[in-house]
C-alpha positions as CSV (number, residue, x, y, z in Angstrom):
1,M,32.8,63.5,2.6
2,S,29.9,61.9,4.5
3,K,26.7,63.8,5.0
4,R,25.3,64.4,8.5
5,I,21.5,64.6,8.9
6,I,19.3,65.1,12.0
7,I,15.8,63.6,12.0
8,S,13.5,65.0,14.7
9,G,10.0,64.2,16.0
10,G,8.0,61.4,17.6
11,G,5.5,60.8,20.3
12,T,3.7,58.0,18.5
13,G,4.6,55.2,16.1
14,G,3.0,57.2,13.4
15,H,5.8,59.7,13.6
16,I,8.7,57.3,14.7
17,Y,8.5,54.6,12.0
18,P,8.3,57.0,9.0
19,A,11.4,58.7,10.5
20,I,13.3,55.4,10.7
21,A,12.2,54.6,7.2
22,I,13.6,57.9,5.9
23,A,16.9,57.2,7.8
24,K,17.3,53.8,6.2
25,A,16.5,55.2,2.8
26,L,19.1,57.9,3.2
27,Q,21.7,55.3,4.1
28,K,20.7,53.1,1.3
29,E,21.2,56.0,-1.1
30,E,24.5,57.1,0.5
31,P,25.7,54.4,3.0
32,D,28.2,56.7,4.8
33,T,25.5,59.2,5.8
34,E,25.5,59.9,9.6
35,I,22.1,60.1,11.2
36,L,21.2,61.6,14.6
37,F,17.7,61.4,15.9
38,V,16.3,64.1,18.3
39,G,13.1,63.3,20.3
40,A,11.2,64.2,23.4
41,L,12.4,62.8,26.8
42,G,10.1,60.2,28.2
43,K,8.4,59.5,24.9
44,M,8.4,56.2,23.0
45,E,11.0,57.3,20.4
46,M,13.6,57.1,23.2
47,E,13.1,53.3,23.2
48,K,12.1,52.6,19.6
49,V,14.8,54.5,17.8
50,P,17.8,52.9,19.6
51,R,16.1,49.5,19.0
52,A,16.3,50.3,15.3
53,G,20.0,50.9,15.7
54,Y,20.2,54.7,15.7
55,R,21.4,57.2,18.3
56,I,18.9,59.6,19.8
57,I,19.1,62.7,22.1
58,G,16.0,63.7,24.0
59,L,14.7,67.3,24.6
60,P,12.7,68.3,27.6
61,I,9.9,69.6,25.4
62,V,6.2,68.8,26.2
63,G,3.0,69.4,24.4
64,I,0.4,71.9,25.4
65,K,-2.7,70.3,26.9
66,R,-6.1,71.7,26.0
67,E,-7.1,71.9,29.7
68,I,-5.4,74.1,32.3
69,T,-2.7,72.1,34.0
70,L,0.6,72.5,35.8
71,D,2.4,71.1,32.7
72,N,1.1,74.0,30.7
73,L,2.5,76.5,33.2
74,A,5.9,74.7,32.8
75,F,5.7,74.8,29.0
76,P,7.6,78.1,28.4
77,L,10.5,77.0,30.5
78,K,10.6,73.6,28.8
79,L,10.4,75.2,25.4
80,A,13.3,77.6,26.2
81,G,15.4,74.7,27.6
82,S,14.6,72.7,24.4
83,L,15.6,75.5,22.1
84,L,18.9,75.9,23.9
85,K,19.6,72.2,23.9
86,A,18.6,72.0,20.2
87,R,21.1,74.8,19.4
88,A,23.9,72.9,21.3
89,I,23.1,69.7,19.5
90,I,23.3,71.4,16.1
91,K,26.5,73.1,17.1
92,E,28.1,69.8,18.0
93,F,26.7,67.6,15.3
94,K,27.0,70.1,12.5
95,P,24.2,68.7,10.3
96,D,23.9,69.3,6.5
97,A,20.1,69.1,6.8
98,A,17.4,68.6,9.3
99,V,14.2,66.6,8.8
100,G,11.0,67.0,10.9
101,V,8.4,64.2,11.0
102,G,5.9,65.8,13.3
103,G,5.3,65.7,17.0
104,F,6.3,68.5,19.3
105,A,10.0,67.4,19.6
106,S,10.6,68.5,16.0
107,G,9.6,72.1,16.7
108,P,12.7,73.4,18.6
109,L,15.2,71.4,16.5
110,L,13.9,72.5,13.1
111,M,13.4,76.1,14.3
112,M,17.0,76.4,15.5
113,A,18.3,74.6,12.3
114,S,16.5,77.1,10.0
115,L,17.7,80.1,12.1
116,Q,21.3,78.8,11.5
117,G,20.7,78.5,7.7
118,I,20.5,74.7,7.7
119,P,18.1,73.3,5.0
120,T,15.0,71.8,6.6
121,L,12.4,69.4,5.3
122,I,9.1,68.6,6.9
123,Q,7.3,65.3,6.3
124,E,3.5,65.6,7.1
125,Q,1.8,62.2,7.3
126,N,-1.8,63.2,7.7
127,S,-4.5,64.8,5.5
128,Y,-4.8,67.5,8.2
129,A,-1.5,69.2,9.1
130,G,-0.2,68.9,12.6
131,I,0.3,72.1,14.7
132,T,4.1,71.7,14.9
133,N,4.4,71.3,11.1
134,K,2.2,74.3,10.4
135,W,4.3,76.4,12.8
136,L,7.5,75.3,11.0
137,A,6.2,75.6,7.4
138,K,7.2,79.2,6.7
139,K,10.9,78.6,7.3
140,A,11.0,75.0,5.8
141,S,12.9,74.5,2.6
142,K,10.7,71.6,1.4
143,I,7.4,70.0,2.6
144,C,6.6,66.4,1.7
145,V,3.0,65.4,2.0
146,A,0.9,62.3,1.5
147,Y,-2.5,63.7,0.6
148,P,-3.8,66.2,-2.0
149,G,-5.1,69.6,-1.0
150,M,-2.3,70.3,1.5
151,E,-1.9,73.8,0.1
152,A,-4.6,74.7,2.6
153,F,-2.0,74.4,5.3
154,F,1.4,75.0,3.6
155,P,2.9,77.2,1.0
156,K,2.1,75.6,-2.3
157,E,5.5,76.2,-3.9
158,K,7.2,74.1,-1.2
159,L,4.9,71.1,-1.5
160,V,5.7,67.8,-3.0
161,M,3.3,64.8,-2.7
162,L,5.3,61.6,-2.2
163,G,3.2,59.5,0.2
164,N,4.2,58.2,3.6
165,P,7.4,56.3,4.2
166,V,6.8,52.9,5.7
167,R,8.9,49.9,6.7
168,S,10.4,48.3,3.5
169,D,9.7,44.8,4.8
170,I,6.0,45.4,4.3
171,V,6.4,45.7,0.5
172,D,5.9,41.9,-0.2
173,V,4.1,40.4,2.8
174,S,2.3,37.7,0.8
175,S,5.6,35.7,0.5
176,K,5.9,35.6,4.3
177,R,2.5,34.0,5.2
178,K,3.9,30.6,6.2
179,Q,6.7,32.3,8.2
180,G,4.1,34.4,9.9
181,L,1.8,31.6,10.8
182,L,4.7,29.7,12.3
183,H,5.9,32.8,14.2
184,F,2.5,33.5,15.8
185,G,1.5,29.8,16.2
186,F,-1.5,29.9,13.9
187,T,-2.8,27.4,11.4
188,E,-3.3,27.8,7.6
189,K,-6.7,26.1,7.9
190,S,-8.4,29.1,9.7
191,K,-8.8,32.7,8.6
192,T,-7.0,35.3,10.8
193,L,-8.3,38.7,12.0
194,F,-5.5,41.1,12.9
195,V,-6.5,43.8,15.4
196,M,-4.3,46.8,15.9
197,G,-5.1,50.1,17.7
198,G,-1.9,52.0,17.0
199,S,1.3,51.8,19.1
200,L,-0.5,52.8,22.3
201,G,-3.6,50.7,21.8
202,A,-7.3,51.7,21.3
203,K,-9.8,51.5,24.1
204,S,-13.0,51.2,22.0
205,I,-11.5,48.6,19.7
206,N,-10.0,46.6,22.6
207,E,-13.3,46.5,24.5
208,S,-15.3,45.5,21.4
209,V,-12.9,42.7,20.6
210,D,-12.8,41.6,24.2
211,A,-16.6,41.3,24.2
212,G,-16.6,39.5,20.8
213,I,-13.7,37.1,21.2
214,K,-15.9,34.1,21.9
215,E,-18.1,34.8,18.9
216,L,-15.0,35.0,16.7
217,T,-13.4,31.8,18.0
218,D,-16.6,29.9,18.0
219,A,-16.9,30.7,14.3
220,G,-13.4,29.2,13.8
221,Y,-11.5,32.4,13.3
222,Q,-8.0,33.2,14.7
223,V,-7.3,36.6,16.2
224,L,-3.9,38.3,16.4
225,W,-4.5,41.2,18.8
226,Q,-2.2,44.1,19.5
227,T,-3.6,45.7,22.6
228,G,-1.2,48.4,23.7
229,K,0.2,48.4,27.3
230,G,-3.1,49.4,29.0
231,F,-5.2,46.4,27.9
232,I,-2.8,43.5,27.7
233,D,-3.7,42.1,31.2
234,Q,-7.4,42.2,30.4
235,A,-6.9,40.5,27.0
236,N,-4.8,37.7,28.6
237,E,-7.4,37.2,31.3
238,T,-10.1,36.8,28.7
239,I,-8.0,34.4,26.6
240,S,-7.2,32.3,29.7
241,R,-10.8,32.2,30.7
242,L,-11.9,31.0,27.3
243,G,-9.1,28.4,27.2
244,T,-8.5,29.1,23.6
245,D,-5.3,28.9,21.5
246,K,-6.9,30.8,18.6
247,V,-6.2,34.2,20.1
248,K,-2.7,35.6,20.5
249,A,-2.4,39.0,22.3
250,F,0.6,41.3,22.4
251,E,1.2,44.6,24.0
252,F,3.2,45.6,21.0
253,I,4.2,43.8,17.7
254,Y,7.6,44.5,16.3
255,E,7.3,42.0,13.4
256,M,4.6,43.9,11.6
257,D,5.5,42.4,8.3
258,L,4.6,38.9,9.7
259,A,1.4,40.3,11.3
260,Y,0.2,41.7,8.0
261,A,1.3,38.4,6.3
262,V,-1.1,36.3,8.4
263,A,-4.0,38.7,8.3
264,D,-7.0,38.0,6.1
265,V,-8.8,41.1,7.5
266,V,-7.5,44.0,9.6
267,I,-9.2,46.1,12.2
268,S,-7.2,49.3,12.7
269,R,-7.2,53.0,13.8
270,A,-6.9,55.3,10.8
271,G,-3.6,57.0,11.7
272,A,-1.5,58.0,8.7
273,L,1.1,55.2,9.2
274,S,-1.4,52.5,9.6
275,V,-3.3,53.6,6.5
276,S,-0.1,53.7,4.4
277,E,1.0,50.3,5.6
278,L,-2.4,48.8,4.8
279,C,-2.2,50.2,1.3
280,L,1.2,48.7,0.8
281,A,0.3,45.4,2.4
282,A,-3.0,45.4,0.4
283,K,-5.2,44.2,3.2
284,P,-9.0,44.4,3.6
285,A,-9.5,46.8,6.5
286,I,-12.1,48.1,8.8
287,L,-11.0,51.5,10.0
288,V,-12.1,53.0,13.4
289,P,-10.8,56.6,13.4
290,Y,-9.7,58.0,16.8
291,P,-12.3,60.7,17.5
292,A,-10.0,62.8,19.6
293,A,-7.3,63.2,17.0
294,A,-6.5,66.8,16.2
295,E,-9.1,68.3,13.9
296,D,-10.5,64.7,13.5
297,H,-7.7,64.0,11.0
298,Q,-8.1,60.2,11.3
299,T,-11.6,60.4,10.0
300,K,-10.3,62.4,7.0
301,N,-7.7,59.8,6.5
302,A,-10.3,57.0,6.5
303,L,-12.7,59.0,4.2
304,N,-9.9,59.2,1.6
305,L,-10.0,55.4,1.4
306,L,-13.8,55.2,1.5
307,E,-14.1,57.4,-1.5
308,S,-12.1,54.8,-3.4
309,N,-14.0,51.8,-2.0
310,A,-10.7,50.8,-0.4
311,A,-11.8,50.2,3.2
312,I,-14.8,50.0,5.6
313,M,-15.2,52.7,8.3
314,I,-17.0,52.4,11.6
315,K,-17.2,55.4,13.9
316,D,-15.7,55.0,17.3
317,H,-19.0,55.3,19.2
318,Q,-20.5,52.5,17.1
319,T,-17.7,49.9,17.7
320,R,-19.4,48.0,20.6
321,K,-22.5,47.4,18.4
322,D,-21.1,47.2,14.9
323,L,-17.4,46.2,14.9
324,I,-17.5,42.5,15.4
325,P,-20.5,41.9,13.1
326,A,-18.7,43.9,10.4
327,A,-15.5,41.8,10.9
328,M,-17.5,38.6,10.8
329,D,-19.3,39.7,7.6
330,L,-16.0,40.7,5.9
331,L,-14.2,37.5,6.9
332,I,-16.8,35.5,5.2
333,D,-17.2,37.7,2.1
334,I,-14.3,36.8,-0.3
335,V,-15.6,38.9,-3.1
336,K,-15.7,42.0,-0.9
337,Q,-12.2,41.2,0.4
338,E,-10.8,41.0,-3.1
339,D,-12.5,44.4,-4.1
340,L,-11.0,46.1,-1.1
341,K,-7.5,44.6,-1.6
342,M,-7.5,45.7,-5.3
343,N,-8.6,49.2,-4.5
344,I,-6.4,49.8,-1.5
345,K,-3.3,48.6,-3.4
346,K,-3.9,51.3,-6.0
347,L,-3.3,53.9,-3.3
348,A,0.1,52.6,-2.1
349,K,3.3,54.6,-2.5
350,P,6.0,52.0,-2.2
351,T,8.9,54.3,-3.0
352,A,7.9,57.2,-0.6
353,A,10.9,56.7,1.8
354,D,13.4,56.7,-1.1
355,D,11.7,59.7,-2.8
356,I,11.8,61.7,0.4
357,A,15.5,60.7,1.0
358,L,16.3,62.1,-2.5
359,E,14.5,65.4,-1.6
360,V,16.7,65.7,1.5
361,L,19.9,65.0,-0.4
362,K,18.8,67.6,-3.1
363,L,18.5,70.2,-0.5
364,I,22.1,69.6,0.6
365,K,23.4,70.0,-2.9
366,L,21.6,73.3,-3.6
């Protein structure tokens, strides 16, 4: 009899893509497994999950903002509506287990699942636990984490450290370099800097790269630039003004395996997914943690790599002055690149998605 599993969460690519990786691992282990995603209406999972081939239902849940807003006043009603809808989804789908990957959409679903005696598993990507996962931890059956020391947030007896699930196509990007260069229209003769600011883009990184594009291209470097929706017009305007074919800007890049394949150096935020992918792709990286992340968890993620000499970190407020010079220095320093590649690869957890899928299936068999 096929198993039925709900995976809930989202809000950013850092929650969505691990969820999709877990779904694929579950179906690799047991191909007839039925997967249903539950997300938040209006959030990016409502587009990205169907694109990956899965069905998703949206809840009206919203997050609580730190400042006083009308949205906060509406939160109790939206939470109540989301709990009722989550209960109806569970009643109809009849899941054998529920998985929460973080983001406020996972709260109502996993809460209702646990109240109905359905085994639940939480996957926490960051070195500092998110508020929704902390709230759900007491009733969770199992909690999968990616960093040591997470007993500070969760019951120790429920923890298992398996790493972050990432897209399986990133496991061997070195064999895709020629394909990537052709896909993005780059040449083998020049080194390539890949700039990514997370699925929504990063203002400080974008502005620093925009100011330094001419310096990079004058030095002969190619730039693959994932800008996010808010900066793509500015990036295209700059590229057009310079009249260069060495810079390719995209609002969003779906072919991340090919992007990593062409990259000699990567500039990135320090979200858990990005860090895990960089470890798996074994790329020399300059990390710029997002300073407004909850409890500054991106800095904590980056410091984990710094302690192993596995990445370079630049603080967000220093990007305009230091980011492009640091990128230029690293692009030319082959010895430093090799050291970073060797050390970051040691931190990779290539079987994380498969291992988490097995934990989910074990809960069903208990």
